[in-house]
Phi, psi and omega in degrees: 000150177193171174212154176217157178207143181234145180229127175276107184291343181262000176286139182306327182286352176273354178286117181305333181291345182275354183266157180292157177304144177070010177301312182300321180296330181280332187248339180246136175293162183303317181294328177293316180298323179294315180294322178298314183296328185265356183282143178298337178236073189298326181294312179297319181296319180302311184281340171296319178295317179296313181298326177297320178296316179297313181297319179296319179298316180300315179298311184294319183291332175297325181273332182219097183302342180271001181294130185262136177281104178234092191307318184292339178272350178258084188267114179271138178234115183250152171295153177295159181301330181297339180259003182286149177270143178276128181247003181158176179302114179075008182243127179232157175236121175246152183252158181198185180218158176215126177266119176293149180294341174206160181289140176233155176057217182281068176062043177262120178225334180251128179247144172263142183238145168227122182245116177260125192229139172223186176288345184262326186200168175231135177229124182240135173243137178241132178229156173300146179305133179088357179291149180282105179295336179292346179267005186256132172260136178225140175220141178223139182210152177268143177232171169259099186298342178283338184243341187240145176276115187299316180297318180294318179295320179299317179294318179296319178299316180296315181299315181300311184289320180293320177300317179297313184289331181268351179071036178234162178289137181302329181295342180274349183258151174209160177243122177245181178229140168246108191066235177256008184263124178284143176229151181262129176252144171239120183052038177083359180250141181293136177261176178271002180291142177255126187237139173232133180240151179206150173203145178201130178058237183263019184230144172231155182205160173212161169218144185212139182210160175298146177226189178300143180301129180201128182229179178115146180294138180277124172233135182178203187286342181232134178280155177298142180287320181048042176260122178303155181293101178256130184289164179250179177293155198297163171130178171232137185199163172254171180224138176220149175244068178058198164286076184233173174239116172244185192298156179266166175164186174170160164175041155192145188306262186286136180301149178269086182282099185217162175264130178238162182230157177128202182222198179245156180272000000 
């Protein structure tokens, strides 16, 4: 199980001044607000906490459909910036943890967090404590939101990267939905891979990881996209959909911060 969330730091809605009074008090615990205020990069730190809450919610809701999104009870704790790892020019990765307010699934209560941050975006992945990060695929890409459909590009990005990591042709993979949860199909049959998609502003992202064995053709409210992995316009970015809940998912450790070219199908 896993969840991921991306935030475009340059999107107007990411400006703290655009929020109503007391918004932070309603969504961040006191200790989170204190850490945000004292961080050398407060904007990135602020949205890392928000993205962690979103990612945790996606993970928990996959295991417990009745899990309620209550931001102040999902308290993210990150290492200070001084302990963050450098992932590229101006890009750092900091680690953290989040204790769920109650146990979900097979005794899952503690989540591990990895937040990759730049001046442009923040991308957070949440996994159950002790999960093998080396088994997780992650992808982040920049799009032109005026010309490209963010959801479609996110699915295409996931298909391309998962096909590469699994050693199969992208044309054999598709992404369908069960409820609001994305699932990966191979030759029309559901796989055991767990997928999370996210998009916000000019950024799309995914995370994907092995999950419990489960097969069978997906039938439900949404048909499989079956779009080959088509790259998007260049860049590295995170994705967020406001204070919203989008699908859960996951699959490779450190994000592949790369520039890609092309369009969407």
